[in-house]
C-alpha positions in Angstrom: -47.9 179.3 -9.5 -49.9 178.2 -6.6 -49.9 181.1 -4.1 -53.7 181.2 -4.1 -54.4 177.4 -4.5 -57.5 176.7 -2.6 -58.6 180.4 -2.8 -62.2 181.3 -4.2 -61.9 185.0 -5.9 -64.8 186.9 -7.3 -63.9 190.0 -9.9 -66.4 192.4 -10.9 -66.3 194.0 -14.2 -64.2 191.2 -15.4 -65.4 190.9 -19.3 -62.6 193.2 -20.5 -59.8 195.3 -19.5 -58.6 195.7 -15.8 -61.0 193.2 -14.5 -60.1 190.3 -17.3 -56.4 190.9 -16.4 -56.7 190.4 -12.9 -58.9 187.6 -13.0 -56.4 185.9 -15.5 -53.3 186.5 -13.0 -55.4 185.3 -10.0 -56.4 182.2 -11.8 -52.5 181.8 -12.9 -51.8 182.1 -9.2 -54.1 178.9 -8.4 -57.2 180.5 -7.3 -60.8 179.7 -8.5 -62.4 182.3 -10.1 -66.0 183.6 -10.3 -66.0 186.2 -13.1 -68.9 188.9 -13.2 -69.8 191.4 -15.6 -72.9 193.8 -16.8 -72.3 192.2 -20.5 -72.8 188.4 -19.5 -71.2 187.2 -22.8 -67.9 189.0 -22.0 -67.9 187.2 -18.3 -68.4 184.1 -19.8 -65.8 184.6 -22.1 -63.3 185.3 -19.7 -64.3 182.2 -17.6 -63.9 180.3 -20.5 -60.5 181.7 -21.4 -59.5 180.7 -17.6 -60.9 177.4 -18.1 -59.0 177.1 -21.5 -55.8 177.6 -19.6 -56.3 174.9 -17.2 -58.0 177.0 -14.4 -61.4 176.6 -12.8 -64.1 179.5 -13.3 -67.4 180.4 -13.7 -69.4 183.3 -15.1 -72.4 185.1 -14.5 -74.2 188.5 -15.2 -74.2 191.1 -12.5 -75.1 194.8 -12.4 -73.2 195.9 -9.3 -75.4 199.4 -9.5 -78.4 197.2 -8.1 -77.0 196.1 -4.4 -79.7 193.0 -4.8 -77.4 192.0 -7.9 -74.2 192.3 -5.8 -75.7 189.9 -2.9 -76.9 187.4 -5.7 -73.2 187.3 -7.4 -71.7 186.7 -3.7 -74.2 184.4 -3.1 -73.6 182.5 -6.6 -69.9 182.6 -5.9 -70.6 180.8 -1.9 -73.2 178.5 -3.3 -70.9 177.3 -5.9 -67.7 177.0 -4.5 -68.5 176.8 -0.8 -66.6 180.4 0.4 -65.5 183.4 -0.7 -61.7 184.2 0.0 -61.1 187.3 -2.2 -63.6 190.1 -3.6 -62.0 192.3 -6.2 -64.4 195.2 -6.7 -63.4 196.4 -10.2 -66.5 197.0 -12.0 -66.7 201.1 -12.9 -68.4 203.6 -15.5 -67.1 207.0 -16.5 -68.8 210.0 -18.2 -66.4 213.0 -19.5 -68.2 216.6 -19.5 -67.9 220.0 -18.4 -68.7 220.5 -14.6 -71.6 223.0 -15.2 -73.4 220.4 -17.7 -73.4 217.4 -15.1 -77.0 216.5 -14.8 -78.3 214.6 -11.8 -78.5 211.4 -14.0 -75.1 212.1 -15.1 -74.0 212.0 -11.6 -76.0 208.8 -10.4 -75.2 207.0 -13.5 -71.3 207.0 -12.1 -71.8 207.3 -8.5 -74.5 204.4 -8.3 -71.7 202.1 -9.8 -68.2 203.3 -8.7 -69.3 204.6 -5.1 -72.6 203.3 -3.8 -72.4 200.0 -5.8 -69.0 199.4 -4.4 -70.0 200.2 -1.0 -72.9 197.6 -1.1 -70.6 194.9 -2.7 -68.2 195.2 0.1 -70.9 194.8 2.6 -72.2 191.5 0.7 -68.9 190.1 0.5 -67.8 190.9 4.0 -71.1 189.3 5.8 -70.1 186.1 3.7 -66.5 186.3 4.9 -67.1 186.9 8.5 -68.9 183.8 8.7 -66.3 181.3 7.6 -63.1 179.9 9.0 -59.8 181.0 8.0 -57.4 178.9 6.0 -54.9 178.8 8.8 -55.0 180.1 12.4 -54.4 183.9 12.6 -55.0 184.8 8.8 -58.0 186.9 7.9 -61.1 185.2 6.8 -61.3 187.2 3.5 -59.5 189.8 1.5 -61.4 192.6 -0.4 -59.6 194.9 -3.1 -61.2 197.7 -4.4 -60.3 199.2 -7.6 -60.3 203.0 -7.0 -57.9 205.5 -9.4 -55.5 208.5 -8.8 -58.6 210.5 -10.2 -59.6 210.0 -6.4 -56.6 212.0 -5.2 -57.7 215.4 -6.7 -60.4 217.2 -8.3 -61.0 216.5 -12.5 -62.6 219.4 -13.8 -63.9 217.5 -16.9 -65.0 214.2 -15.2 -65.8 215.5 -11.6 -68.6 212.8 -10.9 -66.1 210.2 -11.6 -63.5 211.7 -9.5 -65.8 211.8 -6.4 -66.8 208.5 -6.8 -62.8 207.2 -7.1 -62.6 209.4 -3.6 -65.4 207.5 -2.1 -63.8 204.2 -3.1 -60.7 205.4 -1.2 -62.9 206.4 1.7 -65.0 203.5 1.6 -61.8 201.4 1.7 -60.7 203.2 5.0 -64.0 202.7 6.7 -64.4 199.2 5.7 -60.9 198.3 6.8 -61.5 199.8 10.1 -64.9 198.1 10.4 -64.0 194.7 9.3 -60.4 194.3 11.2 -59.0 191.8 12.4 -61.1 189.4 10.3 -61.2 190.7 6.9 -58.4 193.2 5.1 -59.6 195.8 2.9 -57.2 197.6 0.5 -57.5 199.5 -3.0 -55.3 199.9 -6.2 -55.4 203.2 -8.0 -54.5 202.9 -11.4 -53.5 205.7 -13.6 -53.6 206.0 -17.4 -54.5 202.5 -18.5 -54.9 201.8 -22.0 -58.4 200.4 -22.0 -61.8 201.1 -23.6 -62.5 203.2 -20.6 -59.9 205.6 -21.5 -60.8 205.5 -25.4 -64.2 206.7 -24.2 -62.6 209.4 -21.9 -60.6 210.4 -24.9 -63.6 210.3 -27.2 -66.0 212.4 -25.0 -63.3 214.8 -24.0 -61.9 215.9 -27.5 -65.5 216.1 -28.7 -66.1 218.7 -25.6 -63.2 220.7 -26.3 -62.8 220.5 -30.1 -59.5 218.5 -30.2 -58.4 215.9 -32.4 -59.5 212.6 -31.3 -56.3 211.2 -29.4 -55.3 214.2 -28.2 -56.4 214.0 -24.6 -54.7 210.4 -24.5 -51.4 211.9 -25.7 -51.6 214.8 -23.3 -52.0 212.3 -20.1 -49.1 210.3 -21.7 -46.8 213.0 -21.2 -47.5 213.1 -17.6 -46.0 209.5 -16.8 -42.4 209.3 -15.7 -42.1 205.8 -17.0 -42.7 206.9 -20.2 -45.6 204.7 -21.6 -49.1 204.1 -21.4 -50.2 201.5 -18.5 -51.5 198.2 -19.5 -54.1 196.2 -17.4 -51.4 193.5 -16.8 -49.3 196.3 -14.7 -52.0 196.1 -12.3 -52.1 192.5 -11.6 -48.9 192.0 -9.6 -50.3 194.5 -7.0 -53.8 192.5 -7.0 -52.1 189.4 -6.5 -49.8 190.7 -3.5 -53.0 191.8 -2.0 -55.0 188.5 -2.6 -52.1 186.5 -1.0 -51.0 185.8 2.2 -47.9 188.3 2.1 -50.2 191.0 2.5 -52.1 189.5 5.8 -50.9 192.3 7.8 -52.0 195.1 5.6 -55.2 197.1 5.5 -56.5 200.2 4.9 -54.2 201.3 2.1 -54.5 202.7 -1.5 -51.9 201.8 -3.7 -50.7 204.2 -6.7 -50.1 201.9 -9.5 -49.5 204.7 -12.3 -46.2 204.6 -13.6 -45.1 207.2 -11.2 -47.6 209.9 -12.0 -48.2 210.9 -8.2 -45.5 210.2 -6.1 -45.8 210.3 -2.2 
């Protein structure tokens, strides 16, 4: 597959889970990848996996909670490969606790990455993209894909800070789409109940708070999925590849649910 041939893509939080799956898929589609993660070894591991499969990839450490590091990862991609065509803002964190137990530092831990960090990564990527020529006349100069969540569509009493941060991600997507059109498209993907390390953390923290057996929160959430199984990271990669490719050139400001039918609209 070569739908993304000659495209340079950066995926944050790509050392594991959703980010790694998206990075691998974009590489399979022909893109050259820059893989970043707060865990440098994990980022380098994903990059090595791409190279072992015949692709081109570089990895580096980046904590997107620090806007300077977001700018640095964008600079790294552009200096190494000459441009940035696709930016996938995937890095995210979660903390599970009853609403009345959320402390300012808990709120900041989640929102510094998922909302504030995402915003400044969008800003840094857009500045570079606007300065480059499109691959063909009339095409966008770049594409930004934000990983939000169906949690951003309604309140979540046990992880209010996370839900608020993902609502912010959806709003930032819309604001950026309006501000950056027609040169850059900005869209979001809203995953559902994905079988990743993050959901294992959610289940562990949630069941500790309400005294249930480990795994109970996970099983309860699975019951709400019409398609009858948990979401795998790979289930999100088709939408990511579509939004990164030419087929989505006339789409911007949208947030797509990829959740097995949990939310329907």
